[in-house]
C-alpha positions as CSV (number, residue, x, y, z in Angstrom):
1,M,128.4,44.5,-13.4
2,D,129.8,47.3,-15.6
3,N,131.2,44.7,-17.9
4,E,128.4,43.1,-20.0
5,Q,130.5,39.9,-20.3
6,Q,130.4,39.3,-16.5
7,S,128.2,36.4,-15.5
8,V,126.1,35.7,-12.5
9,E,127.5,32.8,-10.5
10,H,126.2,30.6,-7.7
11,I,127.7,29.8,-4.3
12,S,126.9,26.5,-2.6
13,F,125.7,28.0,0.7
14,S,124.1,31.2,1.8
15,L,126.4,33.5,3.7
16,L,123.6,35.9,4.7
17,H,119.9,36.0,4.1
18,K,117.8,39.0,4.8
19,R,114.4,40.2,3.5
20,Q,114.4,43.6,2.0
21,S,111.7,46.0,0.7
22,E,111.5,46.7,-3.0
23,G,112.9,50.2,-2.4
24,D,115.9,48.8,-0.6
25,L,116.5,46.2,-3.4
26,L,116.3,48.8,-6.1
27,Q,118.8,51.0,-4.2
28,A,121.1,48.0,-3.8
29,L,121.4,47.4,-7.5
30,P,124.7,48.2,-9.2
31,K,124.6,51.7,-10.7
32,S,125.1,50.5,-14.3
33,L,122.2,48.0,-13.9
34,A,120.0,50.5,-12.2
35,E,120.5,53.0,-15.1
36,K,119.8,50.3,-17.7
37,L,116.6,49.3,-15.9
38,S,115.4,52.9,-15.6
39,T,115.4,53.3,-19.4
40,Q,114.6,49.8,-20.6
41,A,112.2,48.4,-18.0
42,Q,109.4,49.4,-15.7
43,F,109.1,48.1,-12.1
44,V,105.8,46.4,-11.3
45,Q,104.4,45.1,-8.0
46,R,102.7,41.7,-8.8
47,N,104.1,39.8,-5.9
48,P,105.3,41.1,-2.5
49,N,108.3,38.8,-2.4
50,C,109.7,39.5,-5.9
51,L,111.5,42.4,-7.6
52,Q,109.8,42.3,-11.0
53,F,110.2,44.3,-14.2
54,D,108.3,44.7,-17.4
55,W,110.8,45.1,-20.2
56,L,109.9,47.9,-22.7
57,L,109.6,47.2,-26.4
58,P,111.0,50.1,-28.6
59,S,109.7,48.4,-31.7
60,K,107.2,45.7,-32.6
61,P,109.0,42.9,-34.5
62,L,107.0,40.4,-36.5
63,V,106.8,37.0,-34.7
64,S,106.4,33.8,-36.8
65,L,104.7,31.1,-34.8
66,I,105.3,27.6,-36.2
67,I,102.7,25.0,-35.3
68,P,103.3,21.4,-36.7
69,T,100.5,18.9,-36.8
70,R,99.2,15.7,-38.2
71,N,95.4,15.6,-38.1
72,A,94.2,16.6,-34.6
73,W,92.0,19.5,-36.0
74,Q,90.2,20.0,-32.6
75,L,93.6,20.6,-30.9
76,V,94.8,22.9,-33.7
77,K,91.5,24.8,-33.6
78,S,91.7,25.4,-29.9
79,C,95.4,26.4,-30.2
80,I,95.0,28.8,-33.1
81,E,91.8,30.4,-32.0
82,S,93.2,31.1,-28.6
83,I,96.3,32.7,-30.1
84,L,94.1,34.9,-32.4
85,T,91.6,35.9,-29.7
86,L,93.8,36.2,-26.5
87,N,96.6,38.3,-27.7
88,S,97.5,41.9,-26.8
89,Y,100.5,41.6,-29.2
90,Q,99.1,41.5,-32.7
91,H,102.2,41.7,-34.9
92,F,102.5,37.9,-35.6
93,E,101.9,35.3,-38.3
94,I,101.0,31.6,-37.8
95,L,102.6,28.9,-40.0
96,L,100.5,25.8,-39.7
97,V,102.6,22.8,-40.9
98,D,100.6,19.8,-42.1
99,N,102.6,16.6,-41.8
100,N,100.7,14.0,-43.8
101,S,97.2,14.6,-42.4
102,D,94.6,12.1,-43.8
103,E,91.4,12.9,-41.9
104,V,88.8,14.8,-43.9
105,E,87.7,17.0,-41.0
106,S,91.3,18.0,-40.3
107,L,92.1,18.7,-44.0
108,T,88.9,20.8,-44.3
109,Y,89.7,22.8,-41.2
110,F,93.3,23.5,-42.2
111,E,92.2,24.8,-45.5
112,Q,89.5,27.0,-43.9
113,I,91.8,28.5,-41.2
114,S,94.5,29.2,-43.9
115,E,92.1,31.8,-45.3
116,H,92.7,33.9,-42.2
117,P,95.1,36.8,-43.0
118,K,97.5,35.8,-40.1
119,V,97.6,32.1,-41.0
120,R,99.6,30.3,-43.7
121,L,99.3,26.5,-44.4
122,L,102.5,24.7,-45.3
123,K,102.8,21.0,-46.3
124,Y,105.6,18.8,-45.0
125,P,105.2,15.3,-46.7
126,G,108.1,13.5,-45.1
127,A,108.1,11.1,-42.1
128,F,107.5,12.7,-38.7
129,N,110.7,14.5,-37.6
130,Y,109.9,17.4,-35.3
131,S,113.3,19.0,-35.8
132,A,113.1,18.8,-39.6
133,I,109.5,20.1,-39.7
134,N,110.3,23.2,-37.7
135,N,113.5,23.9,-39.7
136,Y,111.5,23.6,-42.9
137,A,109.0,26.1,-41.6
138,A,111.6,28.4,-40.2
139,R,113.1,28.9,-43.7
140,Q,109.8,30.3,-44.8
141,C,109.2,32.6,-41.9
142,R,108.9,36.3,-42.4
143,G,109.4,37.3,-38.8
144,E,112.4,38.6,-36.9
145,I,111.4,36.3,-34.1
146,I,110.7,32.6,-34.5
147,G,108.2,30.9,-32.2
148,L,107.9,27.2,-31.8
149,V,104.5,26.2,-30.6
150,N,103.0,22.7,-30.1
151,N,99.5,22.0,-31.5
152,D,98.3,21.1,-28.0
153,I,99.0,24.6,-26.6
154,E,96.1,26.8,-25.5
155,V,96.5,30.4,-24.5
156,I,95.3,31.5,-21.0
157,S,96.5,35.1,-20.6
158,E,96.4,37.7,-23.4
159,H,99.7,39.3,-22.5
160,W,101.7,36.0,-23.0
161,L,103.3,36.9,-26.3
162,A,103.9,40.6,-25.5
163,S,105.8,39.4,-22.3
164,M,107.9,36.9,-24.2
165,V,108.7,39.2,-27.1
166,A,109.9,41.9,-24.7
167,Q,112.3,39.4,-23.1
168,V,113.6,37.8,-26.3
169,M,114.4,41.2,-27.9
170,R,116.9,41.9,-25.2
171,P,120.3,41.5,-26.9
172,E,121.7,39.2,-24.1
173,I,118.7,36.8,-24.1
174,G,118.5,33.7,-26.2
175,C,115.6,31.3,-25.9
176,V,112.5,32.3,-23.9
177,G,110.0,29.7,-22.6
178,A,106.6,30.0,-21.0
179,K,104.9,28.8,-17.9
180,L,102.8,25.8,-19.1
181,L,100.0,24.1,-17.2
182,Y,98.4,20.7,-17.6
183,S,94.7,20.6,-18.1
184,D,94.2,20.2,-14.4
185,K,96.0,23.5,-13.8
186,S,99.1,22.0,-12.3
187,V,102.5,23.0,-13.6
188,Q,103.9,21.1,-16.6
189,H,106.9,23.4,-17.4
190,A,108.6,26.2,-15.7
191,G,112.1,25.9,-17.2
192,V,114.3,22.8,-17.9
193,I,116.7,21.5,-15.3
194,M,119.7,19.6,-16.6
195,G,120.4,16.4,-14.7
196,Y,116.9,15.3,-13.8
197,G,116.8,11.5,-14.3
198,G,120.3,11.6,-15.7
199,G,119.2,13.8,-18.6
200,A,116.8,16.7,-18.3
201,G,113.4,17.5,-16.8
202,H,110.9,20.2,-16.1
203,A,111.2,22.4,-13.0
204,H,108.3,22.5,-10.5
205,K,106.4,19.7,-12.3
206,F,102.9,19.2,-10.8
207,F,103.1,22.2,-8.5
208,A,99.9,24.2,-8.2
209,A,99.5,26.9,-10.8
210,D,99.4,29.7,-8.1
211,A,102.2,28.3,-6.0
212,P,105.3,30.6,-5.6
213,G,107.7,27.8,-6.1
214,Y,111.2,27.3,-4.8
215,M,112.7,30.8,-4.0
216,Q,109.7,32.4,-5.9
217,R,110.8,30.8,-9.2
218,L,107.3,30.1,-10.4
219,V,106.3,33.8,-10.2
220,A,109.6,35.5,-11.2
221,S,111.1,35.3,-14.6
222,H,114.7,34.0,-14.3
223,N,117.6,32.4,-16.2
224,V,117.5,28.7,-16.9
225,S,119.8,26.5,-19.0
226,A,116.9,25.4,-21.3
227,V,113.2,25.7,-22.0
228,T,110.7,23.4,-23.8
229,A,109.9,24.1,-27.4
230,A,106.2,23.5,-26.7
231,C,106.2,27.3,-26.5
232,L,109.6,28.9,-27.2
233,L,110.6,32.2,-28.7
234,V,114.1,33.0,-30.2
235,K,115.5,35.6,-32.5
236,R,115.7,34.3,-36.1
237,A,119.3,35.3,-36.3
238,D,120.2,33.1,-33.3
239,F,118.1,30.2,-34.7
240,E,120.1,30.4,-37.9
241,K,123.5,30.8,-36.2
242,V,123.1,27.4,-34.5
243,G,121.7,25.7,-37.5
244,G,118.2,25.3,-36.1
245,L,117.1,22.0,-34.5
246,N,119.1,18.8,-34.8
247,E,117.1,16.8,-37.4
248,Q,119.8,14.0,-37.7
249,D,120.3,12.9,-34.1
250,L,117.2,14.3,-32.3
251,K,114.2,13.8,-34.4
252,V,111.6,13.8,-31.6
253,A,113.0,14.2,-28.1
254,F,115.5,16.6,-26.5
255,N,115.9,18.7,-29.7
256,D,114.7,21.7,-27.8
257,V,117.2,21.2,-24.9
258,D,120.0,20.7,-27.4
259,F,118.9,23.8,-29.3
260,C,118.8,25.9,-26.1
261,L,122.2,24.8,-25.0
262,K,123.6,25.7,-28.4
263,V,122.1,29.1,-28.2
264,R,123.5,29.5,-24.7
265,E,127.0,28.8,-26.2
266,L,126.5,32.0,-28.3
267,G,126.8,33.9,-25.1
268,R,123.1,34.3,-24.6
269,R,121.1,33.7,-21.5
270,N,118.0,31.5,-21.8
271,L,115.0,32.6,-19.8
272,F,111.8,31.3,-18.2
273,C,109.1,33.9,-18.6
274,A,106.7,33.6,-15.6
275,E,104.3,36.2,-17.1
276,A,103.5,34.0,-20.1
277,L,100.8,31.5,-19.0
278,L,99.4,28.8,-21.3
279,F,97.9,25.3,-21.1
280,H,99.9,22.4,-22.6
281,H,97.8,19.3,-23.2
282,E,101.0,17.4,-23.4
283,S,101.6,14.8,-26.1
284,V,97.9,14.3,-26.8
285,S,98.4,14.2,-30.5
286,R,101.7,12.4,-30.7
287,G,101.0,9.7,-28.1
288,A,103.4,7.9,-25.7
289,E,106.7,6.2,-26.4
290,D,105.1,2.8,-26.2
291,T,106.4,0.8,-29.1
292,P,109.8,-1.0,-29.5
293,E,110.7,1.4,-32.3
294,K,109.8,4.5,-30.3
295,M,111.6,3.3,-27.2
296,Q,114.7,2.5,-29.2
297,R,114.7,5.9,-30.8
298,F,114.1,7.6,-27.5
299,E,117.0,5.8,-25.9
300,S,119.3,6.8,-28.7
301,E,118.3,10.4,-28.2
302,V,119.0,10.3,-24.5
303,A,122.4,8.8,-25.3
304,Y,123.1,11.6,-27.7
305,L,122.1,14.2,-25.1
306,K,124.4,12.7,-22.5
307,R,127.4,12.4,-24.9
308,T,127.0,16.0,-26.2
309,W,126.1,17.8,-23.0
310,G,127.5,15.6,-20.2
311,A,129.2,18.5,-18.4
312,V,126.0,20.6,-18.2
313,I,124.0,17.5,-17.1
314,A,126.5,16.9,-14.3
315,H,126.4,20.6,-13.2
316,D,123.5,22.7,-14.3
317,P,124.7,26.3,-13.6
318,A,121.0,27.3,-12.9
319,Y,120.4,24.6,-10.3
320,N,122.1,24.2,-6.9
321,R,124.1,21.1,-6.4
322,H,122.5,20.5,-3.0
323,L,119.1,20.0,-4.6
324,T,117.8,16.6,-5.7
325,L,117.9,15.3,-9.3
326,K,115.5,12.4,-8.5
327,Q,112.4,14.5,-8.5
328,E,111.4,17.7,-10.1
329,N,110.5,19.4,-6.8
330,F,113.6,21.2,-5.5
331,L,113.9,19.1,-2.4
332,V,117.3,18.9,-0.7
333,A,119.3,16.0,-2.1
334,D,120.1,13.0,0.1
335,S,123.7,11.9,0.9
336,H,123.7,9.4,-2.1
337,E,123.3,12.3,-4.6
338,Y,126.4,14.3,-3.5
339,R,127.9,16.2,-6.4
340,P,131.4,17.7,-6.0
341,Y,131.7,21.4,-6.3
342,F,134.0,22.7,-9.1
343,G,133.2,26.4,-8.7
344,G,130.9,28.6,-10.7
345,Q,128.1,26.1,-10.6
346,G,124.7,26.1,-8.8
């Protein structure tokens, strides 16, 4: 562990499993990691089965939160007001990007909220292209950190942004995603697993909000291959290095997965931040993929993902090969799902 370039790898079977106290776990850490943690993080006891740390912030970088929308002023109002009122980290700006809104109520609210000192209203007149809209707004951000936020996000816990900023400012960390809940308080997102359904899916989908998850993954921040851009933080420098989101091939779906995997190739580690808790009233404003045009576009985006990231889809390094890819619940795979082991994979 003395070499920062060393990576954590997975083995297919447990050689030994033993419960240890927090003190024993801390003493068992490599010396270099223990010294780093002593100066950069603080041990906290939130869960008896997890070794958890709060990473310290030596500075308070400006965070630029990008919220694209078309109409849907009620969703936007709930989103923005929750960010403004439930936030222990106040060094942020909000860029509300209006994509061809035509409802009087929405246009009126957008103009009103833009008078708030933390909110800027941008106009994007082109056809809906999630990647292009966010890239457009990112070029006008003032922050060192870029946050991608859907208009149907609603903040639950006031420390969400502080926790995510502390993680994303670590040099080795790339994209940071949040723990997102459906309106009924079941889990919508706790990291993205490559290979679900042949493409990608959300870990622990529909689990109870207070469930510990597989191997405590719902309560412990940990590395994942990708996270959803419904609520994602990344350093602006990394966003620019990979050229932002792919607005040519991935206009609507999987642009966040593709983006995270590109950031991962910079040598960064993407991370699910369990301490950041928010509601995600998923796809309320955009609707379902229920027209021939939308279905054709979605299929082409799935095909692009498979062509570009086939190796990661086949063997997600953050997911054990003995777990199922048929459902997003971490059950043991059946014999028909056997995936060969090539080493260094989960």
